gemmi code that builds the backbone of each chain (N, CA, C; Angstrom):
import gemmi

chains = {
    "A": [
        ("MET", (-22.643, -97.927, -36.798), (-20.901, -98.357, -36.717), (-19.984, -97.402, -36.056)),
        ("ASN", (-19.974, -96.552, -36.689), (-19.738, -94.947, -35.588), (-19.395, -94.507, -34.991)),
        ("ALA", (-21.101, -94.653, -33.783), (-21.519, -94.449, -32.911), (-20.370, -95.492, -32.126)),
        ("LEU", (-20.695, -96.745, -32.485), (-19.915, -97.524, -31.405), (-18.315, -97.263, -30.967)),
        ("ARG", (-17.786, -96.896, -32.554), (-16.435, -96.926, -32.454), (-16.109, -95.508, -31.907)),
        ("ARG", (-16.427, -94.866, -31.589), (-16.536, -93.257, -30.681), (-16.516, -93.744, -29.307)),
        ("ASN", (-17.665, -94.549, -28.799), (-18.036, -95.090, -27.438), (-17.119, -96.075, -27.330)),
        ("VAL", (-16.266, -97.077, -28.139), (-14.713, -97.488, -27.401), (-13.891, -96.913, -27.457)),
        ("LEU", (-13.558, -95.533, -28.321), (-12.736, -94.986, -28.167), (-12.891, -94.042, -27.008)),
        ("LYS", (-14.232, -93.699, -26.620), (-14.399, -93.237, -25.120), (-14.070, -93.672, -23.902)),
        ("GLY", (-14.645, -94.979, -24.124), (-14.171, -95.869, -23.007), (-12.621, -95.836, -22.267)),
        ("ALA", (-11.961, -96.592, -23.672), (-10.491, -96.479, -23.821), (-9.369, -95.275, -22.947)),
        ("THR", (-10.159, -94.111, -23.502), (-9.329, -93.255, -23.053), (-10.058, -92.990, -21.133)),
        ("GLY", (-11.381, -93.088, -21.340), (-11.626, -93.251, -19.796), (-10.907, -94.002, -19.039)),
        ("ALA", (-10.772, -95.272, -19.477), (-9.995, -95.990, -18.245), (-8.464, -96.005, -18.620)),
        ("GLY", (-7.821, -95.192, -19.697), (-6.568, -94.892, -19.066), (-6.369, -93.780, -18.416)),
        ("ALA", (-7.093, -93.013, -18.055), (-7.188, -92.020, -17.056), (-7.450, -92.505, -15.486)),
        ("VAL", (-8.067, -93.081, -15.399), (-7.973, -94.249, -14.240), (-6.712, -94.344, -13.911)),
        ("ALA", (-5.952, -94.985, -14.879), (-4.930, -96.361, -14.905), (-4.559, -95.310, -14.044)),
        ("VAL", (-4.168, -93.860, -14.542), (-2.999, -92.912, -14.439), (-3.399, -92.468, -12.739)),
        ("ALA", (-4.717, -92.627, -12.548), (-4.807, -91.793, -11.024), (-4.747, -92.951, -10.178)),
        ("VAL", (-4.975, -93.837, -10.649), (-4.438, -95.318, -9.235), (-3.159, -95.480, -9.455)),
        ("ALA", (-2.123, -94.920, -10.336), (-0.826, -95.174, -10.153), (-0.298, -94.252, -9.298)),
        ("ALA", (-1.083, -92.838, -9.688), (-0.299, -91.593, -8.919), (-0.997, -91.591, -6.932)),
        ("GLY", (-1.743, -92.476, -7.081), (-2.378, -93.010, -5.694), (-1.924, -93.822, -4.688)),
        ("LEU", (-1.644, -95.024, -5.728), (-0.685, -95.488, -4.905), (0.843, -95.077, -4.523)),
        ("LEU", (1.249, -93.905, -5.294), (2.435, -93.166, -5.198), (2.768, -92.920, -3.808)),
        ("LYS", (2.901, -92.859, -2.649), (2.606, -92.658, -1.491), (3.953, -91.913, -1.385)),
        ("PRO", (4.006, -90.799, -0.553), (5.483, -89.932, -0.303), (6.197, -90.759, 0.413)),
        ("THR", (7.563, -91.029, 0.170), (8.255, -91.624, 1.454), (8.255, -91.161, 2.472)),
        ("GLN", (9.050, -91.948, 3.384), (9.235, -91.312, 4.592), (10.310, -90.784, 4.670)),
        ("VAL", (11.295, -91.100, 4.550), (12.293, -90.897, 4.270), (12.549, -89.159, 3.749)),
        ("LEU", (11.844, -88.751, 3.052), (12.299, -87.757, 2.304), (11.999, -86.396, 2.952)),
        ("ALA", (12.869, -85.299, 2.923), (12.395, -84.031, 3.605), (11.722, -83.580, 2.872)),
        ("ALA", (10.858, -83.254, 1.624), (9.861, -82.892, 1.260), (9.034, -84.027, 0.861)),
        ("PRO", (7.379, -83.756, 1.176), (6.786, -84.892, 1.106), (5.937, -84.300, -0.421)),
        ("ARG", (5.385, -85.265, -1.157), (5.137, -84.686, -2.949), (4.059, -83.738, -2.568)),
        ("SER", (3.527, -83.426, -1.514), (2.219, -82.255, -1.454), (3.157, -80.918, -2.169)),
        ("ALA", (4.789, -81.063, -1.575), (5.636, -79.879, -1.679), (5.982, -79.622, -3.327)),
        ("PHE", (6.066, -80.858, -3.903), (6.524, -80.827, -5.248), (5.331, -80.435, -6.551)),
        ("GLU", (4.194, -80.502, -5.725), (2.649, -79.783, -6.491), (2.198, -78.611, -5.894)),
        ("ALA", (2.752, -78.042, -5.026), (2.578, -76.546, -4.607), (2.950, -75.692, -6.191)),
        ("LYS", (1.563, -74.700, -5.726), (1.430, -73.822, -7.287), (2.341, -72.590, -7.256)),
        ("ASN", (2.538, -72.443, -5.405), (3.403, -71.210, -5.705), (4.252, -71.292, -4.785)),
        ("VAL", (5.701, -70.113, -5.038), (6.807, -70.465, -3.926), (6.535, -70.571, -2.802)),
        ("ALA", (5.668, -69.946, -2.389), (5.166, -69.978, -0.852), (4.892, -71.414, 0.042)),
        ("ASP", (3.773, -71.578, -0.934), (3.386, -73.099, -0.317), (4.799, -73.959, -0.639)),
        ("ALA", (5.606, -74.167, -1.682), (6.047, -74.786, -1.953), (7.674, -74.962, -0.725)),
        ("LEU", (7.854, -73.724, -0.341), (8.945, -73.271, 0.915), (8.321, -74.027, 1.776)),
        ("SER", (6.759, -73.190, 2.278), (6.148, -74.252, 3.710), (6.290, -75.637, 3.574)),
        ("GLY", (5.764, -76.064, 2.489), (5.907, -77.367, 2.125), (7.294, -78.109, 2.496)),
        ("LEU", (8.375, -77.541, 2.305), (9.533, -78.117, 2.319), (10.034, -77.696, 3.891)),
        ("GLY", (9.096, -77.377, 4.559), (9.824, -76.655, 6.248), (10.106, -75.624, 6.269)),
        ("ALA", (10.060, -74.843, 4.668), (11.258, -73.742, 4.976), (10.749, -72.548, 4.742)),
        ("ALA", (9.912, -72.170, 5.081), (9.267, -71.175, 5.147), (10.253, -69.838, 5.992)),
        ("GLY", (10.544, -68.576, 5.565), (11.261, -67.633, 6.500), (12.967, -68.657, 6.940)),
        ("ALA", (13.356, -69.296, 5.774), (14.522, -69.584, 5.311), (15.728, -68.144, 5.369)),
        ("ALA", (16.530, -68.154, 5.756), (17.669, -67.079, 6.198), (18.552, -66.854, 4.983)),
        ("GLU", (18.784, -65.509, 4.222), (19.551, -65.318, 3.074), (20.701, -66.118, 3.208)),
        ("SER", (21.823, -66.465, 2.716), (23.176, -66.513, 2.846), (23.787, -66.757, 1.548)),
        ("LYS", (24.967, -66.229, 1.881), (26.400, -66.024, 1.074), (26.956, -67.591, 0.527)),
        ("ASP", (26.828, -68.025, 1.824), (27.484, -69.550, 1.527), (26.816, -70.157, 0.864)),
        ("ILE", (25.863, -70.141, 0.067), (25.211, -70.935, -0.800), (25.634, -70.231, -2.412)),
        ("THR", (26.334, -71.240, -3.523), (26.498, -70.933, -4.350), (25.388, -71.403, -5.358)),
        ("ILE", (25.096, -70.539, -6.414), (24.020, -71.047, -8.075), (25.013, -70.843, -8.832)),
        ("LYS", (25.385, -72.166, -9.589), (25.826, -71.553, -10.773), (24.622, -72.414, -11.997)),
        ("ALA", (24.718, -71.012, -12.936), (23.895, -71.063, -13.552), (23.728, -70.436, -14.718)),
        ("PRO", (23.355, -70.150, -16.083), (23.680, -69.385, -17.075), (23.214, -68.549, -16.692)),
        ("ASP", (23.710, -66.938, -17.354), (22.526, -65.619, -16.750), (21.697, -65.927, -18.262)),
        ("ILE", (21.892, -66.253, -18.738), (20.772, -66.446, -20.205), (20.790, -67.780, -20.488)),
        ("ALA", (19.612, -68.182, -20.365), (19.762, -69.641, -21.366), (18.656, -69.635, -22.690)),
        ("GLU", (19.002, -70.349, -23.491), (18.592, -70.229, -24.615), (17.728, -71.270, -24.890)),
        ("ASN", (17.706, -72.177, -23.819), (17.077, -73.306, -24.373), (15.904, -73.547, -22.320)),
        ("GLY", (14.884, -73.012, -22.305), (14.456, -73.739, -21.069), (14.217, -74.450, -20.514)),
        ("ALA", (14.395, -75.492, -21.222), (14.251, -77.056, -21.805), (15.130, -77.777, -20.788)),
        ("VAL", (16.207, -77.250, -21.093), (17.609, -77.792, -20.460), (18.445, -76.523, -19.742)),
        ("VAL", (18.235, -76.686, -18.228), (18.904, -75.243, -17.844), (19.717, -76.252, -16.645)),
        ("PRO", (20.989, -75.929, -16.761), (22.301, -76.697, -16.186), (22.672, -75.993, -14.520)),
        ("VAL", (22.246, -76.509, -13.612), (21.944, -75.326, -12.708), (23.117, -76.709, -11.320)),
        ("GLU", (24.100, -75.939, -10.714), (24.928, -76.431, -9.841), (24.828, -76.141, -8.606)),
        ("VAL", (24.514, -76.540, -7.423), (24.226, -75.281, -6.506), (25.233, -76.334, -5.076)),
        ("THR", (26.275, -75.141, -4.594), (27.307, -75.677, -3.456), (26.895, -75.287, -2.607)),
        ("SER", (26.328, -75.231, -1.567), (26.931, -75.090, 0.236), (27.671, -75.179, 0.798)),
        ("ALA", (28.748, -74.171, 1.072), (29.720, -74.193, 1.844), (29.305, -74.052, 3.788)),
        ("ILE", (28.052, -74.808, 3.791), (27.324, -74.339, 5.187), (28.039, -76.115, 5.882)),
        ("ALA", (28.447, -76.025, 7.165), (28.755, -77.006, 7.696), (27.767, -77.740, 7.968)),
        ("GLY", (27.570, -79.364, 7.571), (26.557, -79.982, 8.241), (25.748, -79.943, 7.142)),
        ("THR", (25.530, -79.555, 5.921), (24.561, -79.157, 5.313), (23.407, -80.769, 5.009)),
        ("SER", (22.468, -80.616, 4.976), (21.554, -81.784, 4.996), (20.536, -82.448, 3.785)),
        ("SER", (20.671, -81.196, 3.389), (19.481, -81.373, 2.159), (19.515, -80.180, 1.580)),
        ("ILE", (19.500, -80.016, -0.293), (19.472, -79.148, -1.230), (18.286, -79.268, -1.953)),
        ("ALA", (17.173, -78.299, -1.340), (16.203, -78.005, -3.031), (16.407, -77.195, -3.886)),
        ("ILE", (16.281, -77.100, -5.019), (16.490, -76.479, -5.854), (14.737, -76.328, -6.348)),
        ("LEU", (14.786, -75.219, -6.443), (12.819, -74.242, -7.230), (13.373, -73.021, -8.327)),
        ("ALA", (12.319, -73.303, -9.380), (12.293, -72.274, -10.392), (11.200, -71.847, -9.830)),
        ("GLU", (10.875, -70.376, -9.694), (10.209, -69.705, -9.365), (8.956, -69.351, -9.865)),
        ("LYS", (8.959, -69.498, -11.168), (7.846, -69.121, -12.268), (7.231, -70.484, -12.521)),
        ("ASN", (7.698, -71.395, -12.378), (7.383, -72.919, -13.068), (5.624, -72.475, -12.767)),
        ("ALA", (5.376, -73.737, -13.395), (3.532, -73.745, -12.942), (3.867, -75.170, -11.610)),
        ("THR", (4.930, -75.878, -11.060), (5.411, -76.339, -9.418), (6.151, -75.903, -9.796)),
        ("PRO", (6.719, -74.835, -8.387), (8.079, -74.522, -8.386), (8.891, -75.822, -7.797)),
        ("LEU", (9.262, -76.229, -6.967), (9.706, -77.269, -6.234), (10.237, -77.711, -7.809)),
        ("VAL", (11.313, -78.276, -8.160), (11.789, -79.418, -8.997), (12.521, -80.463, -8.042)),
        ("ALA", (13.590, -80.391, -7.945), (14.031, -81.417, -7.064), (14.251, -81.334, -5.247)),
        ("ASP", (14.782, -81.785, -4.696), (14.972, -81.930, -2.788), (15.812, -83.485, -2.943)),
        ("PHE", (16.982, -83.024, -2.133), (18.050, -84.131, -2.670), (18.431, -84.058, -0.662)),
        ("ASP", (18.421, -84.802, -0.257), (18.630, -85.484, 1.180), (19.991, -86.329, 1.136)),
        ("LEU", (21.184, -84.814, 1.470), (22.547, -85.814, 1.758), (23.325, -86.170, 2.894)),
        ("MET", (23.481, -88.035, 3.173), (24.140, -88.240, 4.331), (25.313, -89.024, 4.031)),
        ("GLY", (25.665, -89.341, 5.324), (26.681, -90.210, 4.721), (28.392, -89.726, 4.026)),
        ("GLY", (28.686, -88.953, 4.350), (29.562, -88.057, 3.389), (29.160, -87.382, 2.493)),
        ("THR", (28.131, -87.420, 2.039), (27.952, -86.509, 0.501), (27.683, -85.121, 0.494)),
        ("GLN", (28.878, -84.491, -0.376), (29.212, -83.181, 0.569), (27.929, -81.801, -0.092)),
        ("GLY", (28.185, -80.713, 0.039), (26.939, -79.845, -0.164), (26.824, -79.743, -1.914)),
        ("PHE", (26.847, -80.785, -2.200), (27.001, -80.276, -4.086), (26.199, -81.016, -4.457)),
        ("ILE", (25.486, -80.257, -5.304), (24.604, -80.961, -6.438), (24.324, -80.302, -8.338)),
        ("SER", (24.619, -81.260, -8.978), (24.504, -80.727, -9.952), (23.508, -81.370, -10.849)),
        ("THR", (22.466, -80.597, -11.828), (21.573, -80.861, -12.510), (21.005, -80.525, -13.313)),
        ("ARG", (20.232, -80.491, -14.467), (19.456, -79.396, -15.365), (18.137, -80.097, -14.689)),
        ("ILE", (17.587, -78.245, -15.364), (16.357, -78.213, -15.027), (15.312, -77.257, -16.331)),
        ("LYS", (13.703, -77.680, -16.275), (12.972, -76.615, -17.431), (13.021, -75.610, -16.621)),
        ("MET", (12.684, -74.643, -17.223), (12.268, -73.342, -16.871), (11.182, -72.935, -17.782)),
        ("GLY", (10.033, -72.124, -17.210), (8.987, -71.888, -18.478), (9.503, -70.451, -18.415)),
        ("GLN", (9.516, -69.808, -18.051), (10.062, -68.240, -17.907), (11.201, -67.857, -17.669)),
        ("THR", (11.893, -66.803, -17.462), (12.758, -65.771, -16.762), (12.347, -65.891, -15.747)),
        ("ALA", (13.145, -65.815, -14.502), (12.708, -66.061, -13.270), (13.996, -66.161, -12.403)),
        ("LEU", (13.917, -66.420, -10.880), (14.568, -66.562, -10.012), (14.986, -68.349, -9.839)),
        ("VAL", (16.167, -68.686, -9.521), (16.522, -69.722, -9.420), (16.785, -70.017, -8.083)),
        ("ARG", (15.961, -70.313, -6.958), (16.178, -70.408, -5.362), (16.489, -71.924, -5.078)),
        ("ALA", (17.721, -71.851, -4.183), (18.340, -73.174, -3.650), (17.972, -73.041, -2.172)),
        ("VAL", (17.572, -73.527, -1.566), (16.841, -74.035, -0.251), (17.880, -75.096, 0.477)),
        ("VAL", (18.950, -74.510, 1.677), (19.868, -75.615, 2.066), (19.485, -75.843, 3.898)),
        ("THR", (19.060, -77.143, 4.117), (19.335, -77.644, 5.439), (20.419, -78.249, 5.941)),
        ("ALA", (20.935, -77.319, 6.888), (22.267, -77.399, 7.805), (22.150, -77.421, 9.571)),
        ("GLY", (21.682, -78.685, 9.909), (21.907, -78.469, 11.417), (20.168, -78.005, 11.957)),
        ("GLY", (19.338, -78.845, 10.780), (17.853, -77.960, 11.353), (17.445, -76.982, 11.334)),
        ("LYS", (18.245, -75.742, 10.792), (17.830, -74.444, 10.200), (18.441, -74.219, 8.365)),
        ("ASN", (17.472, -73.748, 8.193), (16.869, -73.774, 6.719), (18.035, -72.536, 5.923)),
        ("TYR", (18.641, -72.597, 4.636), (19.567, -71.393, 4.486), (18.746, -71.218, 2.787)),
        ("THR", (18.956, -69.345, 2.232), (18.486, -69.771, 1.055), (19.344, -68.838, 0.319)),
        ("ALA", (19.559, -69.237, -0.969), (20.243, -67.669, -2.361), (19.303, -67.824, -3.054)),
        ("THR", (19.221, -67.217, -4.299), (18.799, -67.052, -5.442), (19.639, -66.626, -6.540)),
        ("LYS", (19.747, -67.286, -8.067), (20.157, -66.417, -9.252), (19.276, -66.395, -10.377)),
        ("GLU", (18.824, -64.933, -10.824), (17.891, -65.006, -12.159), (19.084, -65.647, -13.363)),
        ("VAL", (17.444, -66.217, -13.830), (18.138, -67.192, -15.015), (17.510, -65.987, -16.209)),
        ("LYS", (17.350, -65.806, -17.634), (16.893, -64.725, -18.062), (16.480, -65.856, -19.218)),
        ("VAL", (15.179, -66.374, -19.421), (15.013, -67.301, -20.872), (14.385, -67.377, -21.755)),
        ("THR", (15.213, -67.643, -22.865), (14.481, -66.798, -23.745), (13.644, -68.219, -25.049)),
        ("ILE", (13.803, -69.043, -24.663), (13.010, -69.683, -25.109), (12.006, -70.872, -24.059)),
        ("GLY", (11.142, -70.772, -23.833), (10.211, -71.075, -22.627), (10.382, -73.426, -22.839)),
        ("GLY", (10.855, -73.772, -21.588), (10.962, -75.265, -21.802), (9.515, -75.720, -21.463)),
        ("CYS", (8.192, -75.409, -20.997), (7.346, -75.872, -20.219), (6.363, -75.653, -21.655)),
        ("GLY", (5.614, -76.380, -22.008), (4.451, -76.346, -22.758), (5.183, -76.231, -24.099)),
        ("GLY", (4.244, -76.017, -25.417), (4.675, -76.382, -26.440), (4.908, -74.937, -27.300)),
    ],
    "B": [
        ("MET", (9.570, -99.518, -21.306), (10.548, -99.774, -20.303), (11.787, -99.232, -19.858)),
        ("ALA", (11.859, -99.259, -19.021), (13.497, -98.510, -18.599), (14.600, -98.654, -19.418)),
        ("GLU", (15.199, -97.796, -19.774), (16.458, -97.657, -20.855), (17.538, -97.910, -19.772)),
        ("PRO", (18.554, -98.453, -20.468), (19.963, -98.267, -19.023), (20.242, -96.814, -18.749)),
        ("MET", (20.945, -96.654, -17.589), (21.452, -95.362, -17.530), (22.864, -95.298, -17.427)),
        ("ARG", (23.371, -94.458, -17.475), (24.659, -94.050, -17.687), (25.366, -93.679, -16.137)),
        ("ILE", (25.913, -94.319, -15.289), (26.632, -94.117, -14.206), (28.342, -93.757, -14.451)),
        ("ARG", (29.047, -93.209, -13.534), (30.494, -92.444, -13.616), (31.035, -92.290, -12.473)),
        ("ALA", (31.950, -92.600, -11.611), (32.264, -92.111, -10.645), (34.014, -92.362, -10.853)),
        ("THR", (33.935, -91.238, -10.601), (36.145, -90.992, -10.618), (36.417, -89.894, -8.924)),
        ("MET", (37.491, -90.692, -8.388), (38.417, -89.910, -7.347), (38.409, -88.479, -7.743)),
        ("ALA", (38.069, -87.565, -7.044), (38.774, -86.074, -7.092), (38.951, -85.899, -5.809)),
        ("GLY", (39.793, -85.886, -5.416), (40.572, -84.918, -4.145), (40.379, -86.474, -2.894)),
        ("ASP", (39.953, -85.705, -2.175), (39.012, -86.887, -0.901), (38.108, -87.159, -1.185)),
        ("ALA", (36.814, -87.192, -2.822), (35.775, -87.053, -2.395), (35.867, -88.145, -3.941)),
        ("ALA", (34.889, -88.862, -3.725), (34.362, -89.354, -5.467), (33.285, -88.593, -5.985)),
        ("ASP", (33.422, -88.003, -7.313), (33.004, -87.304, -7.889), (31.707, -88.097, -8.571)),
        ("VAL", (30.411, -88.663, -8.806), (29.353, -89.031, -8.815), (28.542, -88.769, -10.357)),
        ("LYS", (28.640, -88.902, -11.507), (28.068, -88.619, -12.404), (27.023, -89.166, -12.762)),
        ("VAL", (25.721, -89.026, -12.888), (24.736, -90.013, -13.475), (23.641, -89.334, -13.905)),
        ("LEU", (23.485, -90.017, -15.647), (22.529, -89.431, -16.634), (21.218, -91.033, -16.664)),
        ("MET", (19.990, -90.139, -16.332), (19.091, -91.391, -16.529), (18.197, -90.964, -17.787)),
        ("ASN", (17.714, -92.029, -18.236), (17.123, -91.967, -19.622), (15.519, -91.794, -19.219)),
        ("HIS", (15.318, -90.842, -19.236), (13.548, -90.983, -18.926), (12.837, -89.517, -19.635)),
        ("PRO", (11.921, -89.964, -20.119), (10.841, -89.018, -21.054), (11.209, -87.485, -19.980)),
        ("MET", (10.259, -87.482, -18.525), (10.498, -86.653, -17.620), (9.211, -85.580, -18.705)),
        ("GLU", (8.103, -86.119, -18.522), (6.782, -85.417, -18.939), (6.473, -84.835, -17.761)),
        ("THR", (6.147, -83.351, -17.746), (5.576, -82.606, -16.299), (3.414, -82.994, -16.658)),
        ("GLY", (3.172, -83.488, -18.056), (1.624, -83.325, -17.420), (1.028, -82.042, -18.097)),
        ("LEU", (1.813, -81.212, -18.180), (1.092, -80.031, -18.631), (1.258, -79.535, -19.798)),
        ("ARG", (1.964, -80.595, -20.528), (2.779, -80.030, -22.091), (1.146, -80.839, -23.306)),
        ("LYS", (0.823, -80.392, -24.240), (0.438, -80.949, -25.218), (0.843, -81.240, -26.207)),
        ("ASP", (0.153, -82.275, -26.983), (0.639, -83.198, -27.978), (0.584, -82.156, -29.019)),
        ("ALA", (1.416, -82.030, -30.068), (1.091, -80.781, -30.824), (0.162, -81.245, -32.067)),
        ("LYS", (0.297, -82.644, -32.117), (-0.633, -82.690, -33.196), (-2.067, -83.789, -32.822)),
        ("THR", (-2.460, -83.805, -31.641), (-4.050, -84.076, -31.481), (-4.090, -83.310, -30.166)),
        ("GLY", (-3.424, -81.869, -29.743), (-4.358, -81.299, -28.769), (-4.456, -82.002, -27.419)),
        ("GLN", (-3.849, -83.269, -27.461), (-4.364, -83.744, -25.806), (-3.068, -83.797, -24.982)),
        ("LEU", (-3.379, -83.384, -23.990), (-2.534, -83.318, -22.543), (-1.421, -84.252, -22.659)),
        ("VAL", (-0.663, -84.552, -22.450), (0.643, -85.801, -22.415), (0.720, -85.963, -20.757)),
        ("PRO", (0.119, -87.428, -20.642), (0.201, -87.644, -19.544), (1.882, -87.591, -18.386)),
        ("ALA", (1.374, -87.060, -17.540), (2.521, -86.994, -16.407), (3.424, -88.014, -16.375)),
        ("HIS", (4.588, -88.246, -16.293), (5.621, -89.937, -16.440), (6.734, -88.757, -16.065)),
        ("TYR", (6.690, -89.321, -14.856), (8.439, -88.374, -14.371), (9.251, -89.144, -13.392)),
        ("ILE", (10.219, -89.338, -13.084), (10.723, -89.807, -11.635), (10.451, -89.235, -10.714)),
        ("THR", (10.250, -89.711, -9.689), (9.778, -89.324, -8.415), (10.535, -88.921, -7.149)),
        ("GLU", (11.663, -90.089, -7.457), (12.600, -90.703, -6.477), (13.744, -91.320, -6.810)),
        ("VAL", (14.910, -90.531, -6.453), (16.273, -90.729, -6.453), (17.116, -91.106, -5.527)),
        ("THR", (17.755, -92.222, -5.262), (18.635, -93.120, -4.584), (19.648, -93.600, -4.633)),
        ("ALA", (21.097, -92.947, -4.202), (22.234, -93.781, -4.030), (22.797, -93.846, -2.987)),
        ("ALA", (23.535, -95.298, -3.029), (24.124, -95.207, -1.815), (25.618, -96.089, -2.410)),
        ("VAL", (26.759, -96.105, -1.258), (27.807, -96.413, -1.501), (28.215, -97.216, -0.576)),
        ("ASN", (28.649, -98.768, -1.189), (28.802, -100.204, -0.599), (27.632, -100.160, 0.397)),
        ("GLY", (26.509, -100.181, -0.302), (25.193, -100.033, 0.498), (24.592, -99.289, 1.638)),
        ("THR", (25.421, -98.510, 1.687), (25.320, -97.403, 2.642), (24.435, -95.863, 2.027)),
        ("PRO", (23.390, -96.047, 2.244), (22.732, -94.432, 1.475), (23.381, -93.267, 1.607)),
        ("VAL", (23.776, -92.743, 0.713), (24.635, -91.188, 0.677), (23.455, -89.993, 0.276)),
        ("LEU", (22.405, -90.187, -0.560), (21.563, -89.440, -1.234), (20.434, -90.166, -1.588)),
        ("LYS", (19.587, -89.005, -0.895), (17.762, -89.424, -1.381), (17.182, -88.349, -1.678)),
        ("GLY", (16.884, -88.525, -2.905), (16.230, -87.329, -3.479), (14.694, -87.253, -4.127)),
        ("GLY", (13.848, -85.997, -3.978), (12.294, -86.605, -4.812), (13.024, -85.139, -6.177)),
        ("MET", (11.831, -85.506, -7.257), (12.213, -85.154, -8.217), (10.882, -84.621, -9.247)),
        ("SER", (10.551, -83.455, -9.288), (8.818, -83.295, -9.970), (9.236, -82.881, -11.497)),
        ("GLY", (8.608, -83.127, -12.331), (9.016, -82.347, -13.619), (9.405, -81.434, -14.520)),
        ("GLY", (9.695, -81.340, -13.108), (10.990, -79.750, -13.501), (11.950, -80.150, -13.649)),
        ("VAL", (12.182, -81.082, -13.635), (13.709, -81.790, -13.828), (13.698, -82.538, -15.854)),
        ("SER", (14.694, -81.509, -16.266), (14.804, -81.684, -17.626), (14.884, -83.539, -18.098)),
        ("LYS", (14.372, -83.162, -19.278), (14.229, -84.803, -19.910), (15.821, -85.270, -19.881)),
        ("ASN", (15.750, -86.999, -19.810), (17.099, -87.693, -19.252), (17.405, -86.731, -18.627)),
        ("PRO", (17.138, -87.175, -17.190), (17.834, -86.029, -15.878), (19.106, -86.598, -16.216)),
        ("TYR", (20.027, -85.265, -15.533), (21.558, -85.624, -14.950), (21.801, -84.935, -13.543)),
        ("LEU", (22.220, -85.695, -12.546), (22.448, -85.813, -11.328), (24.014, -85.972, -11.384)),
        ("GLY", (24.742, -84.552, -10.984), (25.950, -85.193, -10.045), (26.168, -84.863, -8.446)),
        ("PHE", (26.985, -85.384, -7.943), (27.368, -85.389, -6.522), (28.276, -85.818, -5.870)),
        ("LYS", (28.875, -85.242, -4.758), (30.264, -86.046, -4.393), (30.392, -86.292, -3.079)),
        ("VAL", (30.714, -87.608, -3.127), (30.842, -88.547, -1.689), (32.100, -88.324, -1.153)),
        ("LYS", (32.098, -87.764, -0.111), (33.297, -87.686, 0.764), (33.684, -88.389, 1.641)),
        ("GLY", (34.945, -89.418, 1.483), (34.809, -91.019, 1.716), (34.946, -91.859, 1.284)),
        ("ALA", (34.496, -91.538, 0.466), (34.622, -93.072, -1.075), (36.096, -93.077, -1.259)),
        ("LYS", (36.173, -94.672, -1.534), (37.660, -94.839, -2.224), (37.322, -95.435, -3.123)),
        ("ALA", (38.943, -95.427, -4.306), (38.537, -96.384, -5.106), (38.633, -97.725, -5.378)),
        ("GLY", (37.393, -98.276, -6.080), (36.862, -99.747, -5.827), (35.405, -99.571, -4.972)),
        ("ASP", (35.254, -98.628, -4.363), (33.945, -98.912, -3.939), (32.861, -98.462, -4.483)),
        ("LYS", (31.809, -99.355, -4.108), (30.776, -99.301, -5.371), (29.415, -99.002, -5.338)),
        ("ILE", (29.052, -98.284, -5.918), (28.107, -96.958, -5.772), (26.335, -97.577, -6.860)),
        ("THR", (25.979, -97.381, -6.190), (24.395, -97.558, -6.456), (23.498, -96.814, -6.869)),
        ("VAL", (22.649, -96.141, -7.789), (21.906, -95.464, -8.120), (20.621, -96.008, -8.565)),
        ("ASN", (19.528, -95.526, -7.718), (18.076, -96.298, -8.178), (16.996, -95.040, -8.570)),
        ("TRP", (16.421, -95.550, -9.491), (15.133, -94.769, -9.198), (13.827, -95.453, -9.763)),
        ("VAL", (12.772, -94.118, -9.115), (11.619, -95.036, -9.583), (10.715, -93.676, -10.128)),
        ("ASP", (9.946, -94.171, -11.011), (9.111, -92.593, -11.322), (7.789, -92.478, -11.009)),
        ("ASN", (6.739, -92.465, -11.727), (5.566, -92.031, -11.313), (4.251, -92.823, -11.668)),
        ("THR", (4.677, -93.847, -12.403), (4.289, -95.296, -12.652), (4.548, -96.418, -12.707)),
        ("GLY", (5.493, -96.291, -11.408), (5.839, -97.245, -11.062), (7.100, -97.771, -11.354)),
        ("ASP", (7.449, -97.466, -12.559), (8.671, -97.904, -13.469), (9.746, -97.698, -12.276)),
        ("LYS", (10.803, -98.535, -12.376), (12.303, -98.129, -11.791), (13.408, -98.880, -12.464)),
        ("ASN", (14.590, -98.099, -12.223), (15.729, -98.726, -12.528), (16.826, -98.488, -11.746)),
        ("SER", (17.771, -99.190, -12.136), (18.605, -99.312, -11.273), (20.552, -99.335, -12.006)),
        ("ALA", (21.439, -98.855, -11.856), (22.733, -99.168, -11.961), (23.909, -98.730, -11.167)),
        ("ASP", (24.676, -99.535, -11.177), (26.077, -99.625, -10.494), (27.225, -99.309, -11.009)),
        ("THR", (28.690, -98.661, -10.520), (29.368, -98.885, -10.859), (30.478, -98.923, -9.638)),
        ("THR", (31.672, -98.958, -10.124), (32.718, -98.832, -8.994), (33.577, -97.527, -9.392)),
        ("VAL", (34.172, -96.875, -8.089), (35.131, -95.467, -8.057), (36.369, -96.037, -8.632)),
        ("ALA", (36.563, -95.044, -9.390), (37.708, -95.052, -10.773), (38.853, -94.625, -9.974)),
    ],
}
model = gemmi.Model(1)
for chain_id, residues in chains.items():
    chain = gemmi.Chain(chain_id)
    for i, (resn, *xyz) in enumerate(residues, 1):
        res = gemmi.Residue()
        res.name, res.seqid = resn, gemmi.SeqId(i, " ")
        for name, pos in zip(("N", "CA", "C"), xyz):
            atom = gemmi.Atom()
            atom.name, atom.element = name, gemmi.Element(name[0])
            atom.pos, atom.b_iso = gemmi.Position(*pos), 0.0
            res.add_atom(atom)
        chain.add_residue(res)
    model.add_chain(chain)
structure = gemmi.Structure()
structure.add_model(model)
structure.setup_entities()
């Protein structure tokens, strides 16, 4: 009786995992997005940047990152990126020490200004990096955010 | 299922200031359930799109690194009061949601 129950439970979790895998496999990266899904799965900053096609992006003072110096709660860190670079076509946000550094990437078109405001999770104190694409070139800027309570894991 | 989202758009100078609040757990897939010790399966928004009167203005990708119940703010130049703004998202399980508002 107990053994059967155990097998049933095992079977159930197994099937669940397969369903998740199928769902993940079905979600192919959309062509229109600047960043392929693989960039979001990159485990370090260099891989994430090359996934974005932004390896070797130039530091720029025209990008402003508005984020708290000290974030008490790493689960919710407000980040605002403003790009004063003309022709800004995409803004990506990375938290350098997260398990998967690339947090979000936005393509801007049709009159959308070089401005993105969102809230991100940060596992620990790290640099928040913004990568801006304008006129086919990549620019970047960073700001350090100190995290007192992590947002990833428990 | 997908909960309703909140969206607001107001004119600020010559641009429409759009603010969206999506209801989503945004599980990274790396967090453990405190009671069972099992990993909580990943469940997060992967794609966000926005359009003004049907013309795309923003396409975005997200990872589990965006906070729970994601907030997104952006500004669209050239939009006018009365324009219709639509925001859609799709998550990694294929769930989707959409909301629209008119610029005030």
